[in-house]
C-alpha positions in Angstrom: -28.6 59.1 2.6 -31.7 57.1 1.9 -34.0 57.8 -1.0 -37.5 59.2 -0.4 -38.9 55.7 -0.9 -36.9 54.2 1.9 -38.0 54.4 5.6 -36.8 53.0 8.9 -39.2 50.8 10.8 -39.0 48.5 13.8 -38.7 44.8 12.8 -40.4 42.5 15.3 -38.3 39.7 16.4 -35.0 41.3 15.3 -34.8 43.9 18.1 -33.5 46.7 15.8 -34.5 49.2 13.2 -34.2 47.9 9.6 -34.7 49.6 6.3 -38.1 49.0 4.8 -38.0 49.4 1.0 -41.3 50.3 -0.5 -40.0 49.5 -4.0 -39.7 45.8 -3.2 -41.7 43.3 -5.3 -43.2 40.4 -3.3 -45.0 38.5 -6.0 -44.2 37.0 -9.4 -45.3 34.3 -11.9 -43.5 31.2 -12.9 -42.2 30.2 -16.3 -43.2 33.2 -18.5 -44.6 36.7 -18.5 -48.1 35.4 -19.5 -48.2 32.7 -16.8 -51.1 32.4 -14.4 -49.1 30.5 -11.7 -48.4 33.1 -8.9 -45.7 32.9 -6.4 -44.9 34.9 -3.2 -41.3 35.4 -2.1 -40.3 34.8 1.6 -39.2 37.8 3.5 -36.7 36.2 5.7 -33.1 35.4 4.5 -33.2 31.9 6.0 -36.4 31.0 4.1 -35.1 32.5 0.9 -32.3 30.0 0.8 -34.7 27.1 0.8 -36.9 28.9 -1.7 -34.0 29.3 -4.2 -33.0 25.7 -3.8 -36.6 24.6 -4.5 -37.0 26.7 -7.6 -33.4 26.7 -8.9 -34.6 25.4 -12.3 -37.5 27.9 -12.7 -37.6 31.5 -13.8 -39.6 34.4 -12.2 -41.4 37.0 -14.2 -43.1 40.3 -13.7 -46.3 38.9 -15.2 -48.6 40.9 -17.4 -51.6 39.5 -15.5 -50.1 41.2 -12.4 -50.1 44.5 -14.2 -46.4 44.2 -14.7 -44.0 45.0 -17.5 -43.3 41.3 -18.5 -39.7 41.4 -17.6 -37.7 38.7 -15.8 -37.1 39.0 -12.1 -34.4 37.8 -9.8 -34.4 37.4 -6.0 -32.6 39.7 -3.6 -31.4 38.4 -0.3 -30.8 40.9 2.6 -30.2 40.5 6.3 -30.9 44.1 7.2 -34.1 44.5 5.2 -36.9 42.5 3.7 -36.0 40.1 0.9 -37.8 40.7 -2.4 -37.9 40.3 -6.2 -36.1 42.7 -8.4 -35.9 43.4 -12.1 -32.7 42.6 -13.9 -30.4 45.6 -14.4 -30.8 47.6 -17.6 -27.8 47.2 -20.0 -27.7 50.9 -20.4 -27.8 51.6 -16.7 -31.1 53.3 -16.9 -33.6 52.9 -14.0 -36.3 50.3 -14.7 -39.8 51.7 -14.7 -42.7 49.4 -13.7 -46.0 50.6 -12.3 -47.5 47.3 -11.0 -48.6 46.7 -7.5 -45.9 45.1 -5.4 -47.4 43.9 -2.1 -48.2 40.4 -1.0 -51.8 40.8 -2.1 -50.9 41.9 -5.7 -51.5 38.4 -7.0 -54.6 37.6 -5.0 -56.8 37.5 -8.2 -54.6 34.7 -9.6 -54.8 32.7 -6.4 -58.6 33.2 -6.4 -58.9 31.9 -9.9 -56.7 28.8 -9.2 -58.6 28.0 -6.0 -62.1 28.5 -7.6 -61.2 26.5 -10.7 -60.0 23.5 -8.6 -63.1 23.8 -6.3 -65.6 23.9 -9.2 -63.9 21.0 -11.0 -64.3 18.8 -8.0 -68.0 19.5 -8.1 -68.3 18.7 -11.8 -68.6 22.3 -13.0 -66.5 23.9 -15.8 -66.0 27.7 -15.2 -64.7 30.6 -17.1 -62.8 33.5 -15.5 -62.4 37.1 -16.4 -60.4 39.9 -14.8 -63.0 42.6 -15.4 -61.8 46.3 -15.5 -64.8 48.6 -15.6 -64.0 52.2 -16.0 -60.3 51.4 -16.2 -59.9 50.1 -12.6 -56.6 48.4 -11.7 -56.2 44.8 -12.9 -57.2 42.3 -10.3 -59.8 44.4 -8.5 -62.6 42.3 -9.8 -62.7 38.6 -10.8 -65.8 37.3 -12.6 -66.5 33.6 -12.2 -69.2 32.0 -14.4 -70.4 28.4 -14.8 -73.5 26.8 -16.3 -75.8 27.4 -13.4 -74.5 30.5 -11.7 -72.0 33.3 -11.5 -69.9 35.1 -8.8 -68.2 38.5 -8.9 -65.3 38.7 -6.4 -64.5 42.3 -5.2 -61.0 42.2 -3.8 -60.9 45.9 -3.1 -63.2 49.0 -3.2 -62.5 50.1 -6.7 -65.8 48.8 -8.0 -69.0 49.1 -6.0 -71.0 45.8 -5.7 -74.3 45.5 -7.5 -76.8 43.4 -5.6 -79.7 42.7 -8.0 -78.3 41.8 -11.4 -78.2 38.0 -11.1 -74.5 37.8 -10.2 -73.8 37.1 -6.5 -71.1 39.5 -5.1 -68.3 38.2 -2.8 -66.7 41.1 -1.0 -63.2 41.5 0.2 -62.5 42.4 3.8 -62.1 46.1 3.0 -65.3 46.5 0.9 -68.0 48.1 3.1 -71.6 47.0 3.3 -74.4 48.8 5.1 -76.7 47.2 7.6 -79.8 47.8 5.5 -78.3 45.5 2.9 -77.6 42.9 5.5 -81.1 43.0 6.8 -82.7 42.9 3.3 -80.4 40.1 1.9 -80.1 38.1 5.2 -76.3 37.7 4.6 -73.4 38.5 2.3 -70.3 36.6 1.4 -66.8 37.7 2.3 -63.4 36.5 1.0 -59.9 36.8 2.4 -56.5 35.2 1.6 -54.1 34.0 4.2 -50.4 33.7 3.6 -49.1 30.2 4.1 -45.5 29.7 3.1 -45.1 30.9 -0.5 -48.8 30.7 -1.3 -52.1 32.3 -0.4 -55.1 30.3 0.8 -58.7 31.3 0.1 -61.2 31.5 3.0 -64.9 32.3 2.6 -66.8 34.2 5.2 -70.5 34.8 5.9 -71.6 38.1 7.4 -75.1 38.7 8.8 -76.7 41.5 10.7 -75.9 41.4 14.4 -73.7 38.3 13.9 -69.9 38.1 13.6 -68.3 36.9 10.4 -67.8 33.2 10.3 -64.9 32.0 8.2 -64.6 28.6 6.4 -62.2 26.9 4.1 -63.3 26.7 0.5 -63.7 23.0 0.7 -66.4 23.5 3.4 -68.5 25.5 1.0 -71.1 24.1 -1.5 -73.2 25.1 -4.5 -76.9 25.1 -3.9 -80.0 26.6 -5.5 -79.2 29.9 -3.7 -75.7 29.9 -5.1 -72.6 29.8 -3.0 -73.4 28.4 0.5 -71.5 27.9 3.7 -72.4 26.1 6.9 -73.4 29.5 8.4 -75.7 30.2 5.4 -77.5 27.0 6.1 -78.2 28.0 9.7 -79.4 31.5 8.7 -81.7 30.2 6.0 -83.2 27.5 8.2 -83.8 30.0 11.0 -85.5 32.5 8.6 -87.5 29.9 6.8 -89.0 28.1 9.8 -92.8 28.5 9.7 -94.3 30.3 12.7 -96.6 28.2 14.8 -100.3 28.9 14.3 -102.1 30.3 17.3 -105.7 29.3 18.0 -108.0 31.6 20.0 -111.3 30.3 21.3 -112.8 33.8 21.3 -114.0 35.9 18.5 -111.4 38.0 16.6 -111.9 41.7 17.2 -112.0 43.6 14.0 -109.6 46.5 13.8 -110.1 49.3 11.4 -107.6 49.4 8.5 -105.9 52.7 9.3 -105.4 51.8 13.0 -103.9 48.4 12.1 -101.6 50.1 9.6 -100.5 52.6 12.3 -99.8 49.9 14.8 -97.6 48.1 12.2 -95.7 51.3 11.5 -95.1 51.8 15.2 -93.6 48.3 15.5 -91.4 49.0 12.4 -90.2 52.2 14.0 -89.2 50.5 17.2 -87.3 47.9 15.2 -85.6 50.5 13.1 -84.4 52.4 16.1 -83.2 49.2 17.8 -81.0 48.3 14.9 -79.9 51.9 14.5 -80.9 52.2 10.8 -81.2 55.9 10.0 -82.7 55.3 6.5 -85.3 53.0 7.8 -86.3 55.4 10.6 -86.7 58.2 8.1 -88.8 56.0 5.8 -91.1 54.9 8.6 -91.5 58.4 9.9 -92.5 59.6 6.4 -95.1 56.8 6.1 -96.6 57.7 9.5 -96.9 61.3 8.5 -98.7 60.3 5.3 -101.1 57.9 7.1 -104.7 59.1 7.0 -107.9 58.1 8.7 -106.5 58.0 12.2 -107.9 60.4 14.8 -108.0 61.0 18.5 -105.6 59.5 21.0 -104.0 57.1 18.6 -103.1 60.0 16.3 -101.4 61.8 19.3 -99.5 58.6 20.0 -98.2 58.4 16.4 -97.2 62.1 16.4 -95.3 61.6 19.7 -93.4 58.6 18.2 -92.4 60.7 15.2 -91.2 63.6 17.5 -89.0 61.2 19.5 -87.7 59.6 16.3 -86.8 63.1 15.1 -84.8 63.8 18.3 -83.0 60.4 17.8 -82.1 61.3 14.2 -80.6 64.6 15.4 -78.5 62.7 17.9 -77.4 60.3 15.2 -76.3 63.2 13.0 -74.2 64.6 15.8 -72.6 61.2 16.3 -72.0 60.8 12.6 -70.2 64.2 12.4 -68.1 63.2 15.4 -67.2 59.9 13.6 -66.0 61.6 10.5 -64.1 64.3 12.4 -62.3 61.6 14.4 -61.4 59.8 11.1 -60.1 63.0 9.6 -58.0 63.7 12.7 -56.6 60.2 12.8 -55.5 60.5 9.2 -53.8 63.8 9.9 -52.0 62.4 12.9 -51.0 59.3 10.9 -52.4 56.8 13.4 -53.1 53.7 11.3 -54.6 51.6 14.1 -57.2 54.2 14.9 -57.9 54.8 11.2 -58.6 51.1 10.7 -61.1 51.0 13.6 -62.9 54.2 12.5 -63.1 52.9 8.9 -64.8 49.7 10.2 -67.3 51.9 12.1 -67.9 54.1 9.0 -68.6 51.1 6.8 -71.0 49.7 9.4 -73.0 52.8 10.3 -72.4 55.4 7.5 -72.0 53.4 4.3 -74.8 55.2 2.4 -76.1 58.7 2.0 -72.7 60.3 2.5 -72.2 64.0 1.8 -69.4 65.3 -0.4 -67.4 66.3 2.6 -67.9 62.8 4.2 -67.0 61.1 1.0 -63.8 63.1 0.7 -62.8 62.2 4.3 -63.5 58.6 3.7 -61.5 58.4 0.4 -58.6 60.2 2.0 -58.6 57.6 4.9 -58.8 54.7 2.5 -55.9 56.0 0.4 -53.8 56.5 3.5 -54.5 53.0 4.8 -53.7 51.4 1.4 -50.4 53.4 1.1 -49.1 51.8 4.3 -46.2 49.3 3.9 -46.6 45.7 4.8 -44.7 46.0 8.1 -47.0 48.8 9.3 -50.1 46.8 8.2 -48.8 43.8 10.1 -48.4 45.9 13.2 -51.9 47.2 12.8 -53.3 43.7 12.4 -51.4 42.6 15.5 -52.9 45.6 17.4 -56.3 44.6 16.2 -55.7 41.0 17.3 -54.7 42.4 20.7 -57.9 44.4 20.9 -60.0 41.4 20.0 -58.3 39.4 22.7 -58.9 42.2 25.2 -62.6 42.2 24.3 -62.8 38.5 24.8 -61.0 38.8 28.1 -63.4 41.5 29.2 -66.3 39.2 28.3 -64.7 36.4 30.4 -64.3 38.9 33.3 -68.0 39.8 33.2 -68.9 36.1 33.1 -66.7 35.3 36.1 -68.0 38.3 38.1 -71.6 37.1 37.4 -70.8 33.7 38.8 -69.2 35.2 41.9 -72.2 37.4 42.7 -73.3 35.1 45.5 -69.8 35.0 47.2 -68.3 37.5 49.5 -65.3 35.4 50.8 -62.4 33.7 49.1 -62.2 29.9 49.7 -60.1 27.1 48.2 -63.1 26.0 46.2 -63.2 29.3 44.3 -59.5 29.3 43.5 -59.7 28.3 39.8 -62.5 30.7 39.0 -60.8 33.6 40.8 -57.5 32.9 39.1 -59.2 33.0 35.7 -60.9 36.2 36.7 -57.5 37.9 37.6 -55.8 36.6 34.4 -58.6 37.9 32.2 -58.7 41.2 34.0 -55.0 41.7 33.3 -55.7 41.1 29.5 -58.8 43.2 29.4 -57.1 46.3 30.7 -59.1 49.5 30.2 -62.1 47.8 28.6 -63.4 47.1 32.1 -65.9 49.5 33.5 -65.4 51.3 36.8 -67.6 49.0 38.8 -66.1 45.9 37.2 -62.6 47.1 37.9 -63.4 47.8 41.6 -64.9 44.3 42.0 -61.8 42.7 40.5 -59.7 44.7 42.9 -61.7 43.4 45.8 -61.1 39.8 44.7 -57.4 40.6 44.2 -57.1 41.8 47.8 -58.9 38.7 49.1 -56.5 36.4 47.2 -53.6 38.3 48.7 -55.0 37.5 52.2 -55.3 33.8 51.3 -58.3 31.5 51.2 -60.4 31.2 54.3 -60.7 27.9 56.1 -63.8 25.9 55.2 -65.5 24.9 58.4 -68.0 22.1 58.5 -70.8 22.8 61.0 -74.3 21.6 60.5 -76.9 24.4 59.9 -79.0 23.3 62.9 -76.1 24.4 65.2 -74.9 27.7 63.7 -78.4 28.9 63.0 -78.8 29.2 66.8 -76.1 31.8 66.9 -76.1 35.4 65.7 -73.6 36.3 63.0 -70.9 38.8 64.0 -70.2 39.8 60.4 -73.6 40.4 58.8 -75.5 40.8 62.2 -78.0 38.1 61.3 -80.1 37.2 64.3 -80.7 33.8 65.7 -82.7 31.6 63.4 -81.9 33.9 60.4 -79.6 33.0 57.5 -76.5 35.0 56.7 -76.7 37.6 54.0 -74.0 38.9 51.6 -72.3 42.0 52.9 -70.3 43.0 49.8 -70.8 43.2 46.1 -73.8 44.0 43.9 -75.9 41.3 45.6 -75.4 42.8 49.1 -78.3 42.0 51.4 -79.4 38.8 49.6 -79.3 35.5 51.5 -76.1 33.6 51.5 -75.8 29.9 50.7 -73.9 29.0 53.9 -73.1 30.8 57.1 -70.2 33.1 57.4 -66.9 31.7 58.7 -67.0 34.0 61.7 -70.4 32.5 62.7 -69.2 28.9 62.3 -66.0 29.7 64.2 -68.0 30.4 67.3 -69.4 26.8 67.3 -66.0 25.4 66.6 -64.4 27.3 69.4 -67.0 26.2 71.9 -66.6 22.6 70.9 -62.9 22.8 71.4 -63.3 24.4 74.8 -65.8 21.7 75.8 -63.4 19.0 74.7 -60.5 20.6 76.6 -62.6 20.8 79.8 -63.7 17.2 79.5 -60.1 16.1 79.0 -58.9 18.1 82.0 -61.6 16.6 84.2 -60.7 13.1 83.0 -57.0 13.6 83.8 -57.9 15.0 87.2 -60.0 12.0 87.9 -57.2 9.6 87.0 -54.8 11.5 89.3 -57.1 11.3 92.3 -57.7 7.6 91.6 -61.4 7.9 91.5 -62.5 7.0 88.0 -65.9 8.5 87.1 -68.9 6.2 86.5 -71.3 6.6 83.7 -72.4 10.2 83.5 -75.2 12.1 81.9 -74.1 15.1 79.7 -74.2 18.4 81.5 -77.0 20.6 80.3 -74.7 23.6 80.1 -72.9 22.1 77.0 -76.1 22.0 75.0 -77.2 25.5 76.3 -74.0 26.9 74.8 -75.0 25.6 71.4 -72.4 22.7 71.3 -73.6 19.4 70.1 -73.8 16.9 73.0 -70.8 14.7 73.5 -71.1 11.0 73.6 -69.9 10.0 77.1 -70.5 6.3 76.4 -67.9 6.2 73.6 -64.5 5.4 75.1 -61.4 6.9 73.7 -59.0 4.7 71.8 -56.6 3.1 74.3 -53.0 4.3 74.4 -50.2 2.1 73.3 -47.5 0.8 75.7 -47.3 0.3 79.5 -49.2 3.6 80.1 -52.1 2.4 78.1 -52.1 -1.0 79.8 -52.1 0.6 83.2 -54.9 3.0 82.2 -56.9 0.1 80.8 -56.4 -1.9 84.0 -57.6 1.1 86.1 -60.7 1.5 84.0 -61.6 -2.2 84.4 -61.1 -1.9 88.2 -63.2 1.2 88.4 -65.9 -0.1 86.1 -66.4 -3.4 88.0 -66.0 -2.2 91.6 -69.7 -2.4 92.3 -69.7 -5.9 90.7 -67.2 -7.2 93.3 -69.4 -6.2 96.2 -72.8 -7.8 96.6 -75.6 -5.4 96.3 -76.7 -6.2 99.8 -73.4 -5.0 101.2 -73.2 -1.7 99.3 -74.7 0.4 102.0 -73.4 -1.6 105.1 -70.6 0.9 105.9 -70.6 4.6 106.3 -69.6 6.5 103.2 -66.3 8.4 103.8 -67.1 10.8 101.1 -70.6 12.0 101.7 -70.9 10.6 105.2 -74.1 8.7 104.4 -75.0 6.4 107.2 -75.5 2.6 106.9 -78.5 1.7 104.9 -78.7 5.2 103.3 -78.0 6.0 99.7 -75.1 8.2 98.8 -75.7 11.8 98.0 -75.5 12.8 94.3 -72.7 15.3 94.9 -71.2 14.9 91.4 -74.6 15.2 89.5 -74.6 11.7 88.1 -78.2 11.1 87.1 -81.3 13.3 87.6 -82.2 12.4 91.3 -80.7 13.7 94.5 -79.3 10.3 95.4 -76.8 8.3 93.5 -77.8 5.1 91.8 -74.4 3.6 92.7 -72.5 4.1 96.0 -69.3 6.1 95.9 -66.2 4.1 95.1 -64.7 5.1 98.4 -67.6 3.4 100.2 -67.2 0.2 98.1 -63.5 0.1 98.8 -64.2 0.3 102.6 -66.5 -2.7 102.3 -64.0 -4.7 100.4 -61.3 -3.9 102.9 -63.4 -4.7 106.0 -62.4 -7.7 108.2 -65.7 -9.6 107.8 -65.1 -9.7 104.0 -61.9 -11.7 104.5 -62.0 -15.5 104.7 -60.8 -17.6 107.7 -57.6 -18.8 106.1 -56.6 -15.2 105.0 -57.5 -13.9 108.4 -55.2 -16.4 110.2 -52.3 -15.8 107.8 -52.7 -12.1 108.1 -52.7 -12.3 112.0 -49.6 -14.4 112.1 -47.7 -12.1 109.8 -48.8 -9.1 111.8 -47.6 -10.7 115.1 -44.2 -11.4 113.6 -43.6 -7.9 112.3 -45.5 -5.8 114.8 -45.9 -5.5 118.5 -49.0 -7.0 120.0 -52.0 -4.7 119.8 -54.4 -4.3 122.7 -57.7 -6.0 122.4 -60.5 -3.9 121.2 -62.7 -2.4 123.8 -65.9 -3.8 122.2 -66.2 -6.7 119.9 -67.8 -6.0 116.5 -71.3 -7.3 116.4 -71.9 -10.1 113.9 -73.2 -9.2 110.5 -77.0 -9.7 110.3 -78.4 -12.0 107.9 -79.8 -10.7 104.7 -83.3 -11.7 105.5 -83.1 -9.7 108.7 -81.7 -6.6 107.2 -83.8 -3.5 106.9 -85.2 -2.8 103.5 -83.2 -0.3 101.4 -84.4 2.3 99.0 -85.0 1.0 95.5 -85.7 4.3 93.8 -82.0 4.8 93.1 -81.2 1.2 92.3 -79.0 0.7 89.3 -81.0 -2.4 88.4 -84.0 -0.5 87.3 -84.8 0.7 83.8 -84.6 4.4 83.1 -87.4 6.1 81.1 -87.0 9.0 78.8 -88.9 11.4 81.1 -86.4 10.7 83.9 -83.3 12.1 82.1 -82.5 15.5 80.7 -83.1 15.9 77.0 -79.8 16.6 75.2 -81.6 18.4 72.4 -84.1 20.8 74.0 -82.6 20.7 77.6 -86.0 19.7 79.1 -85.3 18.5 82.7 -86.5 15.3 84.4 -90.2 14.8 84.5 -90.6 17.7 82.0 -92.0 17.2 78.5 -89.9 18.0 75.4 -91.0 21.0 73.3 -92.2 20.8 70.7 -93.6 17.5 69.4 -93.2 15.2 72.4 -90.1 13.3 73.6 -87.2 13.7 71.2 -85.4 10.7 69.7 -82.2 11.8 71.3 -83.8 11.7 74.8 -85.1 8.2 74.3 -81.8 6.9 73.1 -79.9 8.6 75.9 -82.2 6.8 78.5 -81.5 3.5 76.8 -77.8 4.0 76.8 -77.8 5.1 80.4 -79.7 2.0 81.5 -77.3 -0.3 79.6 -74.3 1.4 81.2 -75.6 1.0 84.7 -76.3 -2.7 84.1 -72.6 -3.0 83.0 
């Protein structure tokens, strides 16, 4: 059976329940019972072996400055419980009685003295120290530090209330409360804490100000100034408070305000400030001054009375909240919930440090005693829980920041991946600290991440703005708007992917159609000449293709054959003199001799083609009168050797007329002429031939297209 002082608790890192002995002693002094050199024993068995080896020639004592009995101590090593100091056994076998404090903080006053003495010596000051015990408080609750030009009183616990206006600057421990009125009046207060590092405790000084978190600094970062102890945070606060206000100059005359009215306006401003900082004593004080104000009549008096009535309602609400706070604290102590007790004590110290009733004081004292009676393992668990809560609050702040940056986004893209991943990680750490709306927005982004990032399409705005958006129903010429989130209905930076996808699909379809037409032309053996872009492509919202840009040639025999075919097709009208183009009948459009070919494939803006069909040119090349005498004789001899003699033609072919005697041909469709911008279809606004561009005259694209078309026809 365990004694009443032994309890079972969960040991982090060991994965099992171990016996926590409240009678253990964690601190001692070296050398003698009157020594001021403190020492802290490691709690782990492995660390204790190294500790014993280091101090094998020293002795450990239950020092009188620790409130101990002055007896010699020894070390106890355990593997199933925390290691600790212990008194030597009594020769008579009687239990040893020692009423000193035994936790790791029981020697903090000695650590404070040692650190302060070294710090002041480095700054050329000789100090005296005293462990003051007013009204018989426990030794080590207060440490007085005095030097030639100043003094400090260090309150390590709540046993002695701090005094603010006696010429000694208080330095408060982390458990000593301070009300917000004191923070406002004094601008700041100093805090002190000791962190365990190995077998020692290191001092850190903090600066607490109203509406600002405590900033902690090492003792070496602090200095002595005319104001006393100063930290880097104090310098910033003093500089901000001491900065002179800029003078304002008014060219007009200053309107004189009666004294009571000016006093009343100042009191109203003070009342607003007091309610903003939630200072109940200050609100009561200002309300009393307003009620005692005389010399104010009329509408302004009614305004003052209304302000006092609203302040009274606010005070009633604060009283209700205060009663709830102490009721919750009392319930937490009864249920033995140390984490909740710690949080409520912090709230009580911040909002209800003064003017407590007897009942409230009793609840507060009971909670403080309960928290101080906790063993070190439980306190460590509470501190770990507090660290987790602080991390959760920081994570919630990161979530709100990320959501604010994502207000203008309603789709998950690869560019947002780092920000969204940080959002989801922070949301997992924040847990229940997120509000309902924030949690829903995080869930929306989690679903978007599960679907994967959307493809980022690159389409110029001048193209997709001509289409309506199928997602947000934005009309043509209107920007897309956000369809989800708190900024729903506001303009979006870019168009929705669904809107851009329409343009991309149309471009792919146009490219596929052009490729099929080109392949069909190669199969028929009639390569197409220079073509003007079809107006339908631009009417569908697709950017005009560049027909004059040739594809990169293929590699191998297929590419060589294709290249040879292109050269033949491109130079077919060069191999036939222009005067012979229209000598024969066109087998394709049946245009007679001397007539232009019909524009049946819509090459150019006119009804007639500028170049004859390739079939017509081939017929001219293959005609007999285009073959020289030597080739004609050779061909006739070969034909007689391999074929039977053919009958003579019924009618001899008339000789070809001279060029000077030929009839004049049409020149309107000649390829040699220069094409003007008004004679081609505009690829931007789709204005037809001989039609002006709208608006603002001929477009640059139309002029360039006419130049390219002219150069292409000239070869």
